[in-house]
N, C-alpha and C positions, 0 to 999 in steps of 0.2 A: 877329415881326411879325404873323403870322396871328392871334395872340391879341388883339392891339390892334385889328385891323381887322375881324375877324369876331365878331359878337355874335348872340345868339339871334334877334333881330328881322330879321336879314338872311340867314338860312338856312332852307330849306324842303325837306322830303322829298316835297312834293306840288306841284311846279312845273307850272303850267298852260301850255298852248300846244300847237298842232298842227303848227306850222312854225317856222322860224328866227325870223321877225319876232315872232310871238306869244310865243315863249320870251324874246326880248330885252325885250319890253314887260313881261312878268311879272317878270323880274329888276329892271327899272327901278322897277316899282311897289313891290317890296320895299324898295328903297333910298328911294323917295319916302315910304313909310309910316314908315320909321325916322327920317325927318327929315334924312337925309344927302344928299339930292338936292334941289336948290333950283330946277331948271328942267327939268322932264320933257322938254319938246319939244326943247330944245337937246341934252340927253343922248342922246335917241333919234336925232336927226340925226347926232350925232358917231359913235355906235356903228355905225349903218347905213352911214355914209360910210366908216368903217374897214373894215367887212365887204365893202363893194363893191370896195375895193382889194385885199383879201386876206382870204379866209375864215379864221376862227379856230377852225375845227374841226380838232382835233388827231388823235390816234390813241387806241385803246382806249376809245372811247365818250365822249371828253371834248371839250368846246368851251370856249374861254376868250375870249368877246367882251370887248374892252377898247378904251379910247380916252382921249385927253386931252380934257377938256371944261371949259368955264367953268361948267358946271352944278353943280360940286362945289367945296368950299373946301379939301378935303384928300383924300388917297387913300381911296377907299371901295371896298367889294366886297360882292357878294352871291353866294350859292351855292344852287343848286337841283338837285334830283334829279327827273327826269321819269319817270313810269310808262311813257310812250310813248317809242319810239325815234324821234328826230327827225333828218331829213336836215339836216346842217349843213355840207355840202360839205367833209367831213373829208379829211385827207391820205390816210387808208387807205380812203376811200370807204365807211366803215361809219357807221351812224347814232350819234348821241350821246344819252346819258342824264344825264351829269354836266356841269353848266354852272357856270362860275365867271366872273362878270363883275367887271371892275374899271374904275373911272374915277378919273382924277386931274387936278388942274388943269394947264394947259399949262406952268406954270413948274416943276412937280415931276417931275424926271427920275429921281433916285435911288430914292425909295421905290417908284415904279411898277415899275421894273426889278427891284428886290429882291423885291417881292411876287410878281411873275410867276415869278421864278427859284425862290422858295420853294415856291410852289404846284406848279410843274413837278416839282420833286424829290419832293414829297409824293405826287403822282399817278403816279409811276413805279412805285410799290409796288402790285402786283396785288391783294394781300390787302386793302390799305386801300381800293382802288377797289371791291372786292366788298363790303366792310363798309359803305361809303357807300351802295351800292345797296340794301343790306338794312336800313339804319337804320330803326328803328320810330318815331322821333320827331325833331323838329327839334333837341332837346337832345342826343340820341344822335349826330346828324350833326355837330353843333358839336364834341362831344367827340372824335370820330374825326378831325376836321380840325385840332384844336388840341392833341392829346395827343402 
């Protein structure tokens, strides 16, 4: 599933943003530029609303902001690596540098859960997380994620 959802235009090794909101905006801009996001404001509202209810900062420097949103027609995702360590109210109270955003239409339950499970398994691998942080190009990051 990762190979179908992740493409070069939705991954970056140079994610901009100094805080949680700016990182979310940067990931949404990636999706918007790729043509996969049809309503930026709705998507931002949906992601921030989900974050307000429960932070998606995980452990090991990972955050997975996600939401159901009318702003997309199908499951979409973006991945960014931040040079900065961002406070994302993570479970382990440590800052995040690896960000995976996913949005799916309200009607799509299965693919959304499947994607989150797949990305969760992938990111349990410490070597892969380190490789992602060291990726020298967007293409290299995409290869690490989909190989």
